[in-house]
PDB file of N, CA, C and O in Angstrom:
ATOM      1  N   UNK A   1      90.852  96.915 106.816  1.00  0.00           N
ATOM      2  CA  UNK A   1      91.191  95.590 107.267  1.00  0.00           C
ATOM      3  C   UNK A   1      90.353  94.590 106.493  1.00  0.00           C
ATOM      4  O   UNK A   1      89.140  94.755 106.368  1.00  0.00           O
ATOM      5  N   UNK A   2      90.974  93.590 105.992  1.00  0.00           N
ATOM      6  CA  UNK A   2      90.259  92.496 105.338  1.00  0.00           C
ATOM      7  C   UNK A   2      90.598  91.210 106.072  1.00  0.00           C
ATOM      8  O   UNK A   2      91.756  90.951 106.399  1.00  0.00           O
ATOM      9  N   UNK A   3      89.596  90.428 106.319  1.00  0.00           N
ATOM     10  CA  UNK A   3      89.781  89.165 107.016  1.00  0.00           C
ATOM     11  C   UNK A   3      89.146  88.070 106.192  1.00  0.00           C
ATOM     12  O   UNK A   3      87.943  88.085 105.931  1.00  0.00           O
ATOM     13  N   UNK A   4      89.957  87.133 105.789  1.00  0.00           N
ATOM     14  CA  UNK A   4      89.442  85.985 105.045  1.00  0.00           C
ATOM     15  C   UNK A   4      89.866  84.725 105.789  1.00  0.00           C
ATOM     16  O   UNK A   4      91.055  84.475 105.985  1.00  0.00           O
ATOM     17  N   UNK A   5      88.888  83.946 106.195  1.00  0.00           N
ATOM     18  CA  UNK A   5      89.180  82.711 106.907  1.00  0.00           C
ATOM     19  C   UNK A   5      88.423  81.556 106.265  1.00  0.00           C
ATOM     20  O   UNK A   5      87.357  81.726 105.674  1.00  0.00           O
ATOM     21  N   UNK A   6      89.001  80.408 106.403  1.00  0.00           N
ATOM     22  CA  UNK A   6      88.354  79.182 105.940  1.00  0.00           C
ATOM     23  C   UNK A   6      87.979  78.376 107.172  1.00  0.00           C
ATOM     24  O   UNK A   6      88.540  78.572 108.250  1.00  0.00           O
ATOM     25  N   UNK A   7      87.038  77.478 107.006  1.00  0.00           N
ATOM     26  CA  UNK A   7      86.617  76.689 108.162  1.00  0.00           C
ATOM     27  C   UNK A   7      87.767  75.880 108.745  1.00  0.00           C
ATOM     28  O   UNK A   7      87.773  75.593 109.943  1.00  0.00           O
ATOM     29  N   UNK A   8      88.727  75.510 107.928  1.00  0.00           N
ATOM     30  CA  UNK A   8      89.866  74.737 108.426  1.00  0.00           C
ATOM     31  C   UNK A   8      90.786  75.579 109.314  1.00  0.00           C
ATOM     32  O   UNK A   8      91.589  75.028 110.066  1.00  0.00           O
ATOM     33  N   UNK A   9      90.675  76.921 109.232  1.00  0.00           N
ATOM     34  CA  UNK A   9      91.512  77.805 110.040  1.00  0.00           C
ATOM     35  C   UNK A   9      90.903  78.087 111.410  1.00  0.00           C
ATOM     36  O   UNK A   9      91.576  78.639 112.280  1.00  0.00           O
ATOM     37  N   UNK A  10      89.669  77.724 111.609  1.00  0.00           N
ATOM     38  CA  UNK A  10      89.005  77.962 112.883  1.00  0.00           C
ATOM     39  C   UNK A  10      89.257  76.759 113.775  1.00  0.00           C
ATOM     40  O   UNK A  10      88.684  75.686 113.589  1.00  0.00           O
ATOM     41  N   UNK A  11      90.137  76.972 114.755  1.00  0.00           N
ATOM     42  CA  UNK A  11      90.466  75.853 115.636  1.00  0.00           C
ATOM     43  C   UNK A  11      89.768  75.947 116.986  1.00  0.00           C
ATOM     44  O   UNK A  11      89.881  75.039 117.809  1.00  0.00           O
ATOM     45  N   UNK A  12      89.041  77.051 117.220  1.00  0.00           N
ATOM     46  CA  UNK A  12      88.236  77.153 118.445  1.00  0.00           C
ATOM     47  C   UNK A  12      87.098  78.144 118.217  1.00  0.00           C
ATOM     48  O   UNK A  12      87.167  79.016 117.350  1.00  0.00           O
ATOM     49  N   UNK A  13      86.059  77.982 119.015  1.00  0.00           N
ATOM     50  CA  UNK A  13      84.918  78.887 118.923  1.00  0.00           C
ATOM     51  C   UNK A  13      85.276  80.294 119.372  1.00  0.00           C
ATOM     52  O   UNK A  13      84.572  81.247 119.038  1.00  0.00           O
ATOM     53  N   UNK A  14      86.367  80.437 120.131  1.00  0.00           N
ATOM     54  CA  UNK A  14      86.788  81.749 120.635  1.00  0.00           C
ATOM     55  C   UNK A  14      87.091  82.709 119.477  1.00  0.00           C
ATOM     56  O   UNK A  14      86.826  83.906 119.584  1.00  0.00           O
ATOM     57  N   UNK A  15      87.635  82.199 118.389  1.00  0.00           N
ATOM     58  CA  UNK A  15      87.943  83.043 117.228  1.00  0.00           C
ATOM     59  C   UNK A  15      86.661  83.663 116.683  1.00  0.00           C
ATOM     60  O   UNK A  15      86.627  84.856 116.381  1.00  0.00           O
ATOM     61  N   UNK A  16      85.619  82.867 116.557  1.00  0.00           N
ATOM     62  CA  UNK A  16      84.343  83.377 116.062  1.00  0.00           C
ATOM     63  C   UNK A  16      83.719  84.357 117.043  1.00  0.00           C
ATOM     64  O   UNK A  16      83.087  85.329 116.631  1.00  0.00           O
ATOM     65  N   UNK A  17      83.888  84.112 118.321  1.00  0.00           N
ATOM     66  CA  UNK A  17      83.362  85.035 119.331  1.00  0.00           C
ATOM     67  C   UNK A  17      84.089  86.380 119.256  1.00  0.00           C
ATOM     68  O   UNK A  17      83.463  87.432 119.388  1.00  0.00           O
ATOM     69  N   UNK A  18      85.401  86.350 119.045  1.00  0.00           N
ATOM     70  CA  UNK A  18      86.166  87.592 118.899  1.00  0.00           C
ATOM     71  C   UNK A  18      85.730  88.377 117.669  1.00  0.00           C
ATOM     72  O   UNK A  18      85.600  89.600 117.726  1.00  0.00           O
ATOM     73  N   UNK A  19      85.507  87.689 116.568  1.00  0.00           N
ATOM     74  CA  UNK A  19      85.031  88.355 115.344  1.00  0.00           C
ATOM     75  C   UNK A  19      83.653  88.957 115.596  1.00  0.00           C
ATOM     76  O   UNK A  19      83.386  90.088 115.192  1.00  0.00           O
ATOM     77  N   UNK A  20      82.793  88.216 116.250  1.00  0.00           N
ATOM     78  CA  UNK A  20      81.458  88.706 116.572  1.00  0.00           C
ATOM     79  C   UNK A  20      81.525  89.966 117.445  1.00  0.00           C
ATOM     80  O   UNK A  20      80.813  90.938 117.191  1.00  0.00           O
ATOM     81  N   UNK A  21      82.375  89.945 118.464  1.00  0.00           N
ATOM     82  CA  UNK A  21      82.531  91.117 119.331  1.00  0.00           C
ATOM     83  C   UNK A  21      83.051  92.314 118.556  1.00  0.00           C
ATOM     84  O   UNK A  21      82.593  93.437 118.764  1.00  0.00           O
ATOM     85  N   UNK A  22      83.991  92.085 117.676  1.00  0.00           N
ATOM     86  CA  UNK A  22      84.547  93.173 116.874  1.00  0.00           C
ATOM     87  C   UNK A  22      83.490  93.780 115.973  1.00  0.00           C
ATOM     88  O   UNK A  22      83.410  95.002 115.850  1.00  0.00           O
ATOM     89  N   UNK A  23      82.684  92.951 115.345  1.00  0.00           N
ATOM     90  CA  UNK A  23      81.635  93.444 114.458  1.00  0.00           C
ATOM     91  C   UNK A  23      80.530  94.171 115.222  1.00  0.00           C
ATOM     92  O   UNK A  23      79.993  95.166 114.735  1.00  0.00           O
ATOM     93  N   UNK A  24      80.190  93.686 116.402  1.00  0.00           N
ATOM     94  CA  UNK A  24      79.081  94.262 117.163  1.00  0.00           C
ATOM     95  C   UNK A  24      79.454  95.492 117.974  1.00  0.00           C
ATOM     96  O   UNK A  24      78.671  96.438 118.061  1.00  0.00           O
ATOM     97  N   UNK A  25      80.631  95.488 118.563  1.00  0.00           N
ATOM     98  CA  UNK A  25      80.952  96.567 119.492  1.00  0.00           C
ATOM     99  C   UNK A  25      82.232  97.322 119.165  1.00  0.00           C
ATOM    100  O   UNK A  25      82.457  98.405 119.706  1.00  0.00           O
ATOM    101  N   UNK A  26      83.077  96.777 118.293  1.00  0.00           N
ATOM    102  CA  UNK A  26      84.357  97.419 118.017  1.00  0.00           C
ATOM    103  C   UNK A  26      85.397  97.099 119.073  1.00  0.00           C
ATOM    104  O   UNK A  26      86.499  97.647 119.037  1.00  0.00           O
ATOM    105  N   UNK A  27      85.075  96.240 119.995  1.00  0.00           N
ATOM    106  CA  UNK A  27      85.974  95.907 121.101  1.00  0.00           C
ATOM    107  C   UNK A  27      86.058  94.397 121.238  1.00  0.00           C
ATOM    108  O   UNK A  27      85.059  93.690 121.104  1.00  0.00           O
ATOM    109  N   UNK A  28      87.252  93.919 121.505  1.00  0.00           N
ATOM    110  CA  UNK A  28      87.446  92.501 121.797  1.00  0.00           C
ATOM    111  C   UNK A  28      87.923  92.420 123.237  1.00  0.00           C
ATOM    112  O   UNK A  28      89.042  92.833 123.541  1.00  0.00           O
ATOM    113  N   UNK A  29      87.087  91.890 124.132  1.00  0.00           N
ATOM    114  CA  UNK A  29      87.489  91.808 125.540  1.00  0.00           C
ATOM    115  C   UNK A  29      88.797  91.026 125.698  1.00  0.00           C
ATOM    116  O   UNK A  29      89.029  90.016 125.033  1.00  0.00           O
ATOM    117  N   UNK A  30      89.625  91.522 126.586  1.00  0.00           N
ATOM    118  CA  UNK A  30      90.911  90.889 126.929  1.00  0.00           C
ATOM    119  C   UNK A  30      91.886  90.828 125.758  1.00  0.00           C
ATOM    120  O   UNK A  30      92.769  89.971 125.731  1.00  0.00           O
ATOM    121  N   UNK A  31      91.732  91.726 124.795  1.00  0.00           N
ATOM    122  CA  UNK A  31      92.679  91.784 123.680  1.00  0.00           C
ATOM    123  C   UNK A  31      94.013  92.363 124.137  1.00  0.00           C
ATOM    124  O   UNK A  31      95.076  91.920 123.704  1.00  0.00           O
ATOM    125  N   UNK A  32      93.942  93.358 125.017  1.00  0.00           N
ATOM    126  CA  UNK A  32      95.149  94.027 125.508  1.00  0.00           C
ATOM    127  C   UNK A  32      95.512  93.515 126.892  1.00  0.00           C
ATOM    128  O   UNK A  32      94.645  93.211 127.711  1.00  0.00           O
ATOM    129  N   UNK A  33      96.824  93.426 127.133  1.00  0.00           N
ATOM    130  CA  UNK A  33      97.287  93.157 128.488  1.00  0.00           C
ATOM    131  C   UNK A  33      96.990  94.390 129.335  1.00  0.00           C
ATOM    132  O   UNK A  33      96.853  95.494 128.807  1.00  0.00           O
ATOM    133  N   UNK A  34      96.892  94.206 130.626  1.00  0.00           N
ATOM    134  CA  UNK A  34      96.566  95.316 131.533  1.00  0.00           C
ATOM    135  C   UNK A  34      97.526  96.494 131.353  1.00  0.00           C
ATOM    136  O   UNK A  34      97.095  97.646 131.308  1.00  0.00           O
ATOM    137  N   UNK A  35      98.824  96.206 131.249  1.00  0.00           N
ATOM    138  CA  UNK A  35      99.819  97.283 131.083  1.00  0.00           C
ATOM    139  C   UNK A  35      99.600  98.059 129.792  1.00  0.00           C
ATOM    140  O   UNK A  35      99.706  99.285 129.772  1.00  0.00           O
ATOM    141  N   UNK A  36      99.294  97.342 128.714  1.00  0.00           N
ATOM    142  CA  UNK A  36      99.060  97.999 127.426  1.00  0.00           C
ATOM    143  C   UNK A  36      97.805  98.869 127.471  1.00  0.00           C
ATOM    144  O   UNK A  36      97.779  99.974 126.929  1.00  0.00           O
ATOM    145  N   UNK A  37      96.778  98.358 128.120  1.00  0.00           N
ATOM    146  CA  UNK A  37      95.528  99.114 128.238  1.00  0.00           C
ATOM    147  C   UNK A  37      95.749 100.388 129.044  1.00  0.00           C
ATOM    148  O   UNK A  37      95.251 101.454 128.682  1.00  0.00           O
ATOM    149  N   UNK A  38      96.493 100.275 130.130  1.00  0.00           N
ATOM    150  CA  UNK A  38      96.792 101.447 130.959  1.00  0.00           C
ATOM    151  C   UNK A  38      97.620 102.472 130.188  1.00  0.00           C
ATOM    152  O   UNK A  38      97.423 103.678 130.334  1.00  0.00           O
ATOM    153  N   UNK A  39      98.541 101.984 129.372  1.00  0.00           N
ATOM    154  CA  UNK A  39      99.365 102.881 128.557  1.00  0.00           C
ATOM    155  C   UNK A  39      98.503 103.674 127.573  1.00  0.00           C
ATOM    156  O   UNK A  39      98.678 104.881 127.406  1.00  0.00           O
ATOM    157  N   UNK A  40      97.576 102.976 126.933  1.00  0.00           N
ATOM    158  CA  UNK A  40      96.664 103.627 125.983  1.00  0.00           C
ATOM    159  C   UNK A  40      95.825 104.675 126.706  1.00  0.00           C
ATOM    160  O   UNK A  40      95.664 105.794 126.218  1.00  0.00           O
ATOM    161  N   UNK A  41      95.294 104.312 127.863  1.00  0.00           N
ATOM    162  CA  UNK A  41      94.463 105.242 128.625  1.00  0.00           C
ATOM    163  C   UNK A  41      95.253 106.482 129.038  1.00  0.00           C
ATOM    164  O   UNK A  41      94.750 107.602 128.940  1.00  0.00           O
ATOM    165  N   UNK A  42      96.488 106.284 129.499  1.00  0.00           N
ATOM    166  CA  UNK A  42      97.319 107.420 129.912  1.00  0.00           C
ATOM    167  C   UNK A  42      97.657 108.329 128.737  1.00  0.00           C
ATOM    168  O   UNK A  42      97.695 109.551 128.886  1.00  0.00           O
ATOM    169  N   UNK A  43      97.901 107.740 127.573  1.00  0.00           N
ATOM    170  CA  UNK A  43      98.187 108.555 126.389  1.00  0.00           C
ATOM    171  C   UNK A  43      96.980 109.412 126.013  1.00  0.00           C
ATOM    172  O   UNK A  43      97.127 110.587 125.674  1.00  0.00           O
ATOM    173  N   UNK A  44      95.797 108.826 126.074  1.00  0.00           N
ATOM    174  CA  UNK A  44      94.580 109.584 125.744  1.00  0.00           C
ATOM    175  C   UNK A  44      94.348 110.679 126.779  1.00  0.00           C
ATOM    176  O   UNK A  44      93.989 111.801 126.425  1.00  0.00           O
ATOM    177  N   UNK A  45      94.549 110.363 128.045  1.00  0.00           N
ATOM    178  CA  UNK A  45      94.409 111.379 129.095  1.00  0.00           C
ATOM    179  C   UNK A  45      95.406 112.512 128.860  1.00  0.00           C
ATOM    180  O   UNK A  45      95.075 113.683 129.047  1.00  0.00           O
ATOM    181  N   UNK A  46      96.627 112.162 128.451  1.00  0.00           N
ATOM    182  CA  UNK A  46      97.639 113.172 128.146  1.00  0.00           C
ATOM    183  C   UNK A  46      97.246 114.060 126.974  1.00  0.00           C
ATOM    184  O   UNK A  46      97.462 115.271 127.006  1.00  0.00           O
ATOM    185  N   UNK A  47      96.671 113.457 125.943  1.00  0.00           N
ATOM    186  CA  UNK A  47      96.225 114.246 124.783  1.00  0.00           C
ATOM    187  C   UNK A  47      95.136 115.238 125.179  1.00  0.00           C
ATOM    188  O   UNK A  47      95.140 116.388 124.738  1.00  0.00           O
ATOM    189  N   UNK A  48      94.212 114.785 126.008  1.00  0.00           N
ATOM    190  CA  UNK A  48      93.125 115.666 126.439  1.00  0.00           C
ATOM    191  C   UNK A  48      93.608 116.690 127.460  1.00  0.00           C
ATOM    192  O   UNK A  48      93.093 117.807 127.505  1.00  0.00           O
ATOM    193  N   UNK A  49      94.597 116.321 128.286  1.00  0.00           N
ATOM    194  CA  UNK A  49      95.152 117.271 129.256  1.00  0.00           C
ATOM    195  C   UNK A  49      95.829 118.436 128.536  1.00  0.00           C
ATOM    196  O   UNK A  49      95.801 119.569 129.016  1.00  0.00           O
ATOM    197  N   UNK A  50      96.435 118.153 127.385  1.00  0.00           N
ATOM    198  CA  UNK A  50      97.059 119.217 126.593  1.00  0.00           C
ATOM    199  C   UNK A  50      96.018 120.227 126.110  1.00  0.00           C
ATOM    200  O   UNK A  50      96.345 121.375 125.811  1.00  0.00           O
ATOM    201  N   UNK A  51      94.763 119.784 126.039  1.00  0.00           N
ATOM    202  CA  UNK A  51      93.660 120.665 125.637  1.00  0.00           C
ATOM    203  C   UNK A  51      92.909 121.194 126.859  1.00  0.00           C
ATOM    204  O   UNK A  51      91.823 121.758 126.730  1.00  0.00           O
ATOM    205  N   UNK A  52      93.498 121.007 128.051  1.00  0.00           N
ATOM    206  CA  UNK A  52      92.900 121.426 129.326  1.00  0.00           C
ATOM    207  C   UNK A  52      91.557 120.738 129.604  1.00  0.00           C
ATOM    208  O   UNK A  52      90.639 121.347 130.153  1.00  0.00           O
ATOM    209  N   UNK A  53      91.459 119.475 129.220  1.00  0.00           N
ATOM    210  CA  UNK A  53      90.271 118.676 129.492  1.00  0.00           C
ATOM    211  C   UNK A  53      90.702 117.502 130.361  1.00  0.00           C
ATOM    212  O   UNK A  53      91.588 116.734 129.986  1.00  0.00           O
ATOM    213  N   UNK A  54      90.070 117.365 131.526  1.00  0.00           N
ATOM    214  CA  UNK A  54      90.428 116.251 132.408  1.00  0.00           C
ATOM    215  C   UNK A  54      89.498 115.067 132.146  1.00  0.00           C
ATOM    216  O   UNK A  54      88.300 115.229 131.914  1.00  0.00           O
ATOM    217  N   UNK A  55      90.075 113.901 132.191  1.00  0.00           N
ATOM    218  CA  UNK A  55      89.328 112.663 131.941  1.00  0.00           C
ATOM    219  C   UNK A  55      89.592 111.655 133.048  1.00  0.00           C
ATOM    220  O   UNK A  55      90.662 111.641 133.656  1.00  0.00           O
ATOM    221  N   UNK A  56      88.617 110.830 133.289  1.00  0.00           N
ATOM    222  CA  UNK A  56      88.800 109.662 134.157  1.00  0.00           C
ATOM    223  C   UNK A  56      89.344 108.525 133.286  1.00  0.00           C
ATOM    224  O   UNK A  56      89.253 108.568 132.060  1.00  0.00           O
ATOM    225  N   UNK A  57      89.906 107.518 133.937  1.00  0.00           N
ATOM    226  CA  UNK A  57      90.461 106.363 133.221  1.00  0.00           C
ATOM    227  C   UNK A  57      89.395 105.692 132.348  1.00  0.00           C
ATOM    228  O   UNK A  57      89.658 105.365 131.191  1.00  0.00           O
ATOM    229  N   UNK A  58      88.201 105.488 132.895  1.00  0.00           N
ATOM    230  CA  UNK A  58      87.144 104.808 132.140  1.00  0.00           C
ATOM    231  C   UNK A  58      86.692 105.640 130.940  1.00  0.00           C
ATOM    232  O   UNK A  58      86.357 105.090 129.891  1.00  0.00           O
ATOM    233  N   UNK A  59      86.684 106.949 131.095  1.00  0.00           N
ATOM    234  CA  UNK A  59      86.318 107.819 129.977  1.00  0.00           C
ATOM    235  C   UNK A  59      87.352 107.723 128.854  1.00  0.00           C
ATOM    236  O   UNK A  59      87.008 107.739 127.672  1.00  0.00           O
ATOM    237  N   UNK A  60      88.617 107.625 129.245  1.00  0.00           N
ATOM    238  CA  UNK A  60      89.687 107.512 128.248  1.00  0.00           C
ATOM    239  C   UNK A  60      89.513 106.238 127.425  1.00  0.00           C
ATOM    240  O   UNK A  60      89.701 106.256 126.209  1.00  0.00           O
ATOM    241  N   UNK A  61      89.156 105.134 128.081  1.00  0.00           N
ATOM    242  CA  UNK A  61      88.962 103.878 127.353  1.00  0.00           C
ATOM    243  C   UNK A  61      87.755 103.967 126.423  1.00  0.00           C
ATOM    244  O   UNK A  61      87.793 103.449 125.307  1.00  0.00           O
ATOM    245  N   UNK A  62      86.691 104.617 126.874  1.00  0.00           N
ATOM    246  CA  UNK A  62      85.513 104.794 126.024  1.00  0.00           C
ATOM    247  C   UNK A  62      85.854 105.627 124.789  1.00  0.00           C
ATOM    248  O   UNK A  62      85.373 105.341 123.692  1.00  0.00           O
ATOM    249  N   UNK A  63      86.672 106.643 124.965  1.00  0.00           N
ATOM    250  CA  UNK A  63      87.107 107.468 123.829  1.00  0.00           C
ATOM    251  C   UNK A  63      87.929 106.633 122.854  1.00  0.00           C
ATOM    252  O   UNK A  63      87.777 106.764 121.639  1.00  0.00           O
ATOM    253  N   UNK A  64      88.794 105.782 123.379  1.00  0.00           N
ATOM    254  CA  UNK A  64      89.605 104.910 122.524  1.00  0.00           C
ATOM    255  C   UNK A  64      88.724 103.967 121.708  1.00  0.00           C
ATOM    256  O   UNK A  64      88.914 103.829 120.499  1.00  0.00           O
ATOM    257  N   UNK A  65      87.765 103.322 122.360  1.00  0.00           N
ATOM    258  CA  UNK A  65      86.871 102.390 121.658  1.00  0.00           C
ATOM    259  C   UNK A  65      86.036 103.130 120.625  1.00  0.00           C
ATOM    260  O   UNK A  65      85.836 102.634 119.517  1.00  0.00           O
ATOM    261  N   UNK A  66      85.545 104.317 120.980  1.00  0.00           N
ATOM    262  CA  UNK A  66      84.754 105.109 120.030  1.00  0.00           C
ATOM    263  C   UNK A  66      85.594 105.493 118.811  1.00  0.00           C
ATOM    264  O   UNK A  66      85.094 105.510 117.686  1.00  0.00           O
ATOM    265  N   UNK A  67      86.854 105.795 119.038  1.00  0.00           N
ATOM    266  CA  UNK A  67      87.765 106.108 117.931  1.00  0.00           C
ATOM    267  C   UNK A  67      87.930 104.900 117.010  1.00  0.00           C
ATOM    268  O   UNK A  67      87.968 105.045 115.788  1.00  0.00           O
ATOM    269  N   UNK A  68      88.029 103.722 117.596  1.00  0.00           N
ATOM    270  CA  UNK A  68      88.125 102.501 116.795  1.00  0.00           C
ATOM    271  C   UNK A  68      86.859 102.318 115.974  1.00  0.00           C
ATOM    272  O   UNK A  68      86.926 102.027 114.780  1.00  0.00           O
ATOM    273  N   UNK A  69      85.718 102.485 116.603  1.00  0.00           N
ATOM    274  CA  UNK A  69      84.438 102.323 115.897  1.00  0.00           C
ATOM    275  C   UNK A  69      84.311 103.285 114.724  1.00  0.00           C
ATOM    276  O   UNK A  69      83.783 102.926 113.671  1.00  0.00           O
ATOM    277  N   UNK A  70      84.793 104.502 114.909  1.00  0.00           N
ATOM    278  CA  UNK A  70      84.668 105.513 113.861  1.00  0.00           C
ATOM    279  C   UNK A  70      85.647 105.315 112.707  1.00  0.00           C
ATOM    280  O   UNK A  70      85.382 105.746 111.584  1.00  0.00           O
ATOM    281  N   UNK A  71      86.774 104.667 112.978  1.00  0.00           N
ATOM    282  CA  UNK A  71      87.826 104.584 111.973  1.00  0.00           C
ATOM    283  C   UNK A  71      88.079 103.194 111.405  1.00  0.00           C
ATOM    284  O   UNK A  71      88.830 103.055 110.440  1.00  0.00           O
ATOM    285  N   UNK A  72      87.478 102.179 111.975  1.00  0.00           N
ATOM    286  CA  UNK A  72      87.709 100.813 111.520  1.00  0.00           C
ATOM    287  C   UNK A  72      86.626 100.405 110.526  1.00  0.00           C
ATOM    288  O   UNK A  72      85.433 100.494 110.815  1.00  0.00           O
ATOM    289  N   UNK A  73      87.047  99.974 109.394  1.00  0.00           N
ATOM    290  CA  UNK A  73      86.129  99.481 108.371  1.00  0.00           C
ATOM    291  C   UNK A  73      86.484  98.017 108.124  1.00  0.00           C
ATOM    292  O   UNK A  73      87.645  97.683 107.888  1.00  0.00           O
ATOM    293  N   UNK A  74      85.504  97.173 108.179  1.00  0.00           N
ATOM    294  CA  UNK A  74      85.751  95.734 108.102  1.00  0.00           C
ATOM    295  C   UNK A  74      85.071  95.147 106.882  1.00  0.00           C
ATOM    296  O   UNK A  74      83.910  95.433 106.590  1.00  0.00           O
ATOM    297  N   UNK A  75      85.826  94.318 106.179  1.00  0.00           N
ATOM    298  CA  UNK A  75      85.277  93.526 105.087  1.00  0.00           C
ATOM    299  C   UNK A  75      85.363  92.078 105.548  1.00  0.00           C
ATOM    300  O   UNK A  75      86.456  91.540 105.729  1.00  0.00           O
ATOM    301  N   UNK A  76      84.238  91.466 105.732  1.00  0.00           N
ATOM    302  CA  UNK A  76      84.196  90.082 106.196  1.00  0.00           C
ATOM    303  C   UNK A  76      83.648  89.226 105.071  1.00  0.00           C
ATOM    304  O   UNK A  76      82.495  89.371 104.664  1.00  0.00           O
ATOM    305  N   UNK A  77      84.484  88.337 104.577  1.00  0.00           N
ATOM    306  CA  UNK A  77      84.089  87.474 103.461  1.00  0.00           C
ATOM    307  C   UNK A  77      83.963  86.044 103.975  1.00  0.00           C
ATOM    308  O   UNK A  77      84.866  85.529 104.634  1.00  0.00           O
ATOM    309  N   UNK A  78      82.847  85.417 103.669  1.00  0.00           N
ATOM    310  CA  UNK A  78      82.663  84.033 104.085  1.00  0.00           C
ATOM    311  C   UNK A  78      82.079  83.231 102.933  1.00  0.00           C
ATOM    312  O   UNK A  78      81.216  83.696 102.188  1.00  0.00           O
ATOM    313  N   UNK A  79      82.566  82.048 102.820  1.00  0.00           N
ATOM    314  CA  UNK A  79      82.016  81.115 101.863  1.00  0.00           C
ATOM    315  C   UNK A  79      81.795  79.803 102.606  1.00  0.00           C
ATOM    316  O   UNK A  79      82.681  78.950 102.643  1.00  0.00           O
ATOM    317  N   UNK A  80      80.632  79.643 103.190  1.00  0.00           N
ATOM    318  CA  UNK A  80      80.397  78.453 104.020  1.00  0.00           C
ATOM    319  C   UNK A  80      80.258  77.174 103.193  1.00  0.00           C
ATOM    320  O   UNK A  80      79.163  76.647 102.995  1.00  0.00           O
ATOM    321  N   UNK A  81      81.398  76.704 102.726  1.00  0.00           N
ATOM    322  CA  UNK A  81      81.410  75.487 101.931  1.00  0.00           C
ATOM    323  C   UNK A  81      81.273  74.270 102.835  1.00  0.00           C
ATOM    324  O   UNK A  81      80.507  73.351 102.548  1.00  0.00           O
ATOM    325  N   UNK A  82      82.024  74.277 103.927  1.00  0.00           N
ATOM    326  CA  UNK A  82      81.991  73.132 104.831  1.00  0.00           C
ATOM    327  C   UNK A  82      80.785  73.175 105.746  1.00  0.00           C
ATOM    328  O   UNK A  82      80.296  74.251 106.090  1.00  0.00           O
ATOM    329  N   UNK A  83      80.308  72.017 106.137  1.00  0.00           N
ATOM    330  CA  UNK A  83      79.136  71.919 107.010  1.00  0.00           C
ATOM    331  C   UNK A  83      79.417  72.514 108.383  1.00  0.00           C
ATOM    332  O   UNK A  83      78.554  73.174 108.962  1.00  0.00           O
ATOM    333  N   UNK A  84      80.611  72.285 108.906  1.00  0.00           N
ATOM    334  CA  UNK A  84      80.968  72.813 110.231  1.00  0.00           C
ATOM    335  C   UNK A  84      80.931  74.329 110.234  1.00  0.00           C
ATOM    336  O   UNK A  84      80.474  74.934 111.204  1.00  0.00           O
ATOM    337  N   UNK A  85      81.403  74.950 109.170  1.00  0.00           N
ATOM    338  CA  UNK A  85      81.434  76.407 109.085  1.00  0.00           C
ATOM    339  C   UNK A  85      80.016  76.977 109.033  1.00  0.00           C
ATOM    340  O   UNK A  85      79.743  78.023 109.623  1.00  0.00           O
ATOM    341  N   UNK A  86      79.127  76.298 108.336  1.00  0.00           N
ATOM    342  CA  UNK A  86      77.731  76.731 108.277  1.00  0.00           C
ATOM    343  C   UNK A  86      77.116  76.737 109.673  1.00  0.00           C
ATOM    344  O   UNK A  86      76.398  77.668 110.039  1.00  0.00           O
ATOM    345  N   UNK A  87      77.397  75.704 110.441  1.00  0.00           N
ATOM    346  CA  UNK A  87      76.859  75.592 111.793  1.00  0.00           C
ATOM    347  C   UNK A  87      77.434  76.696 112.661  1.00  0.00           C
ATOM    348  O   UNK A  87      76.693  77.327 113.417  1.00  0.00           O
ATOM    349  N   UNK A  88      78.742  76.950 112.574  1.00  0.00           N
ATOM    350  CA  UNK A  88      79.373  78.005 113.377  1.00  0.00           C
ATOM    351  C   UNK A  88      78.775  79.367 113.033  1.00  0.00           C
ATOM    352  O   UNK A  88      78.552  80.179 113.931  1.00  0.00           O
ATOM    353  N   UNK A  89      78.517  79.627 111.783  1.00  0.00           N
ATOM    354  CA  UNK A  89      77.982  80.914 111.364  1.00  0.00           C
ATOM    355  C   UNK A  89      76.573  81.141 111.906  1.00  0.00           C
ATOM    356  O   UNK A  89      76.190  82.273 112.201  1.00  0.00           O
ATOM    357  N   UNK A  90      75.828  80.091 112.030  1.00  0.00           N
ATOM    358  CA  UNK A  90      74.486  80.229 112.596  1.00  0.00           C
ATOM    359  C   UNK A  90      74.566  80.512 114.051  1.00  0.00           C
ATOM    360  O   UNK A  90      73.536  80.661 114.709  1.00  0.00           O
TER     361      UNK A  90
END
């Protein structure tokens, strides 16, 4: 994944907070709707059930996030030309 943004593309601080969360934890809170999150959890539970391993819902989500952390590689390019962007980056 490559992400290139300019200061003119940042229309709220929430975008920077999401990028920060992704870089720090591999998870962006509230990225998925509840139904989508439950679907992901059930699929992971199903995969582990096929291996005769039982999981709780919270364990399934932790496995999903850990999988993201292990497989996601991020290239973050910034060129803080504008003064506003420099302040946001700090």
